[in-house]
C-alpha positions in Angstrom: 38.4 222.5 70.4 39.4 222.6 74.0 41.9 220.3 75.6 40.3 217.3 77.4 41.3 216.0 80.8 42.9 212.6 80.5 43.3 210.4 83.5 47.1 209.5 83.8 48.2 212.1 81.3 51.6 213.5 81.8 52.5 211.5 85.1 54.4 208.3 85.6 52.1 205.1 85.9 51.5 203.4 89.2 54.6 202.3 90.9 56.9 204.2 88.4 60.0 205.8 89.6 59.7 209.5 89.1 61.6 210.4 85.8 64.1 213.4 85.5 63.3 216.6 83.4 66.0 216.1 80.9 64.7 216.7 77.3 65.3 213.6 75.3 64.4 212.9 71.5 64.2 209.5 70.3 64.6 208.7 66.4 63.3 205.7 64.6 60.3 203.5 63.7 58.6 200.3 64.1 59.4 197.9 66.8 62.8 199.2 67.5 61.4 202.7 68.3 58.6 201.0 70.3 61.4 199.5 72.4 63.5 202.4 72.8 60.3 204.5 73.8 59.0 202.1 76.2 62.5 202.3 78.2 62.9 206.0 77.8 59.5 207.1 79.3 60.8 205.6 82.4 63.6 207.6 82.6 62.4 211.2 81.5 59.4 213.2 81.6 60.1 215.2 78.6 60.4 212.8 75.9 59.7 213.5 72.0 59.5 210.6 69.5 60.5 211.7 65.8 59.1 208.9 63.4 60.0 207.5 59.6 57.1 208.1 57.2 58.1 206.0 54.3 56.0 203.0 55.2 54.1 201.8 51.9 52.8 198.5 53.3 49.7 196.9 55.0 47.2 199.3 56.5 49.5 202.2 56.4 50.2 201.6 52.8 46.4 201.3 52.0 45.5 204.7 53.8 48.6 206.5 52.5 47.3 205.5 48.9 43.8 206.1 49.3 44.0 209.5 51.3 47.4 210.7 50.3 48.3 211.0 54.2 51.5 210.2 56.2 51.6 206.7 56.8 50.3 206.2 60.4 51.5 202.7 61.4 54.8 203.9 63.0 53.2 206.8 64.7 50.7 204.8 66.1 53.1 202.2 67.4 55.3 205.0 69.0 52.0 206.5 70.8 51.3 202.9 72.1 54.6 202.8 73.4 54.1 205.9 75.3 51.3 204.7 77.0 51.6 204.4 80.9 51.6 201.1 83.0 48.2 202.0 84.7 44.9 200.5 83.6 44.3 203.5 81.4 47.6 203.3 79.4 47.5 199.7 79.1 43.8 199.7 77.8 44.3 202.1 75.3 47.7 200.9 74.2 45.7 197.7 73.2 42.8 199.4 71.6 44.9 201.6 69.1 47.2 198.5 68.4 44.1 196.2 67.8 43.8 195.2 64.2 40.5 194.1 62.6 40.3 190.7 61.3 38.5 189.1 58.2 38.6 189.9 54.5 36.2 192.9 54.5 37.2 196.6 54.0 38.2 196.9 57.6 40.4 193.7 57.6 43.9 194.2 58.3 43.4 197.9 59.3 44.6 198.9 63.0 42.2 200.9 65.1 44.9 203.6 66.0 45.6 204.1 62.3 42.2 204.6 61.5 41.7 207.2 64.5 44.9 209.1 63.4 43.6 209.6 59.9 40.3 210.6 61.2 41.8 213.3 63.5 44.0 214.5 60.4 40.9 214.9 58.1 39.1 216.9 61.0 41.8 219.0 62.1 44.0 219.5 59.0 47.1 219.3 60.6 49.2 216.0 61.2 51.1 217.5 64.3 47.6 218.7 65.9 46.1 215.3 65.3 49.0 213.4 66.7 48.8 215.5 69.8 45.3 215.0 70.4 45.7 211.2 70.2 48.6 211.5 72.6 46.1 213.2 75.2 43.5 210.5 74.5 46.0 207.6 75.4 47.7 209.6 78.3 51.1 209.3 76.6 54.1 210.1 78.3 55.6 212.2 75.5 55.1 213.5 72.0 55.2 212.0 68.7 55.9 213.8 65.5 56.7 212.8 61.8 60.1 213.3 60.5 58.8 215.0 57.5 55.7 216.7 56.6 54.9 214.7 53.3 54.9 210.9 52.9 58.2 209.6 51.4 59.5 206.9 49.3 62.3 204.9 50.0 65.1 203.5 47.4 67.9 201.3 48.3 71.0 200.3 46.2 71.2 196.5 46.7 73.9 194.1 45.9 73.4 190.5 44.8 69.7 190.2 44.4 70.3 187.8 41.5 72.6 184.9 43.0 74.0 184.3 39.5 75.3 187.8 39.6 76.5 188.7 43.0 78.3 191.9 42.2 75.5 193.5 40.2 73.6 196.4 42.0 69.9 197.1 41.6 67.7 199.9 42.7 65.0 198.4 44.9 61.9 201.1 45.6 59.5 201.0 48.5 60.0 200.6 52.3 58.7 197.1 52.4 60.7 196.0 49.3 63.9 197.5 50.9 63.3 195.8 54.3 62.6 192.4 52.6 65.3 192.4 50.0 67.3 189.2 49.4 70.4 190.7 48.5 72.7 193.2 50.5 71.6 196.7 51.1 74.5 199.1 50.4 72.9 202.6 50.8 69.4 204.1 51.0 67.9 207.4 49.6 64.7 209.1 50.0 62.2 210.2 47.3 61.8 213.4 47.2 65.3 214.0 47.9 64.8 217.3 49.7 61.6 216.7 51.7 60.3 219.2 54.0 61.2 218.4 57.7 58.6 218.6 60.3 59.3 222.2 61.8 58.4 220.9 65.5 60.7 217.7 65.0 63.8 220.1 64.0 62.9 222.4 67.1 62.7 219.5 69.6 66.4 218.1 68.3 67.7 221.8 68.7 66.3 222.0 72.2 67.2 218.4 73.4 69.7 217.3 76.1 70.1 213.8 74.5 69.3 212.5 71.1 68.8 208.7 70.9 69.0 206.8 67.3 68.1 203.1 67.4 67.5 200.4 67.9 65.6 199.4 64.8 65.5 198.5 61.1 68.8 200.2 60.5 68.3 201.3 56.6 64.4 201.5 56.6 63.9 203.1 60.2 67.1 204.6 61.6 69.1 206.0 58.6 66.1 207.8 56.8 66.5 210.5 59.6 69.5 211.5 58.4 68.5 211.8 54.6 65.9 214.8 55.6 68.2 217.8 55.2 66.9 220.3 57.8 66.4 217.3 60.3 70.2 216.0 59.4 71.3 219.5 60.0 69.8 219.7 63.1 71.2 216.6 64.4 74.7 217.9 63.5 74.2 221.2 64.9 72.4 220.4 68.1 74.2 220.8 71.6 72.4 217.4 72.7 74.6 214.5 73.3 73.9 211.7 70.6 73.5 208.2 71.6 73.5 205.2 69.3 71.4 202.0 70.4 72.5 199.0 68.5 70.3 196.1 67.6 70.4 192.8 69.5 70.6 190.8 66.1 70.9 191.5 62.4 67.5 192.5 60.4 66.8 189.7 58.0 66.9 191.1 54.5 68.2 194.5 55.6 71.5 193.7 57.6 72.1 189.8 57.2 75.8 189.4 57.9 76.4 192.9 59.4 78.8 193.0 62.2 78.1 195.6 65.0 81.1 197.6 63.5 79.5 197.8 60.1 76.4 199.2 61.6 78.3 202.1 62.6 80.2 202.4 59.4 76.9 202.3 57.5 75.6 205.1 59.7 79.0 207.3 59.0 78.6 206.9 55.4 75.0 208.3 55.3 76.1 211.1 57.8 79.8 212.0 57.8 79.4 215.2 59.8 77.6 213.4 62.7 79.4 212.9 65.8 78.4 210.2 68.2 79.0 210.7 72.1 77.8 206.8 73.1 77.2 203.7 71.5 75.1 201.5 73.8 75.2 197.7 72.9 74.0 194.5 74.4 76.7 192.4 75.9 76.0 189.2 74.7 75.1 190.5 71.2 78.6 192.0 70.6 80.8 189.2 72.2 83.8 188.6 70.4 83.6 192.0 68.6 83.9 194.4 71.3 87.5 195.5 70.3 86.7 196.4 66.9 83.4 198.0 68.1 85.2 200.1 70.4 87.3 201.4 67.8 84.6 202.2 65.5 82.7 204.1 68.3 86.1 206.1 69.0 86.4 207.1 65.4 83.1 208.7 65.8 84.0 210.6 68.7 82.3 208.5 71.4 82.7 206.1 74.0 81.1 202.3 74.0 78.7 201.0 77.0 78.1 197.5 77.3 75.1 196.3 79.3 72.5 193.3 79.6 69.6 194.6 77.6 67.8 191.4 76.3 64.7 190.0 77.8 65.4 186.6 79.6 65.0 183.8 77.3 64.6 186.5 74.2 67.9 187.3 72.9 66.4 189.1 70.0 64.1 191.2 71.9 65.0 194.3 74.2 63.6 194.2 78.0 62.3 197.7 78.6 63.2 197.9 82.2 67.0 196.7 81.5 67.2 199.3 78.6 65.8 202.0 80.8 68.4 201.1 83.6 71.2 201.4 81.1 70.1 204.7 79.6 69.4 206.1 82.9 72.8 205.4 84.3 74.2 206.8 81.0 72.1 210.1 81.2 73.0 210.2 85.1 76.7 210.1 84.2 76.5 213.0 81.9 
């Protein structure tokens, strides 16, 4: 198959500032990674997303069980986030995100999920299939899975039974871990030693900046640190490492977690990982800046505060504000 010519591919959208050529790798999944990529594509022309592959719910879970493939949903969202702001990009972003309604066999499936799985069946190569979808969308970056096999997430959860608040229970499955009523203490992957996506490991090794977060801390951010070869690459890379904190706790995952607790959990799961910058929303960490600055220093980094939330939506990142903050950090390197 020859490479197609795609309108808008590889160039900034209409009216966008010309991004720099630094190599940036963003790791995560779901809505958090969508926010990160929507900002990063505005400040770099060399962007790679590395995406979790443990989703077992909804359309992704159905396709995973039926075809034995990687769950495509978070990969699809990352591709949609990388679409440009021109008519080609905005149209294709809407198309791949469109979800069929009704109670029939297509009900609940996202168009992009079906497109990705179709290319995987046709080409027999998950990375090549994602690259072809990216070309079709004119995506401003590359999307890769963090592992080459679908994974199962397990969490050690405290206090699921309110009558036994100190009891620890093992919860299995990404959806169950994300919606648990208890307090998540740690997460692990099954298999415990999954094969990392070779292209993802290479991207981390060659990056100038690596960005972790924002996103669901236990189910989207930390899983990258549990794939041995990928975790080793994150420790060994010469890239600078940035952690972008969430604007608010995730219901069911990090209820009651302070901003400092997010960094402490990260450090427990990857004690050898150093951090250069922690980026936090000024309003979200109000009253906790001193302890957050101390925790950041213990990881070897510096704390950067900025206004990152949408006006009137303190729980959602504004892509342009986030892009501005990231751009200033990158320029100050």
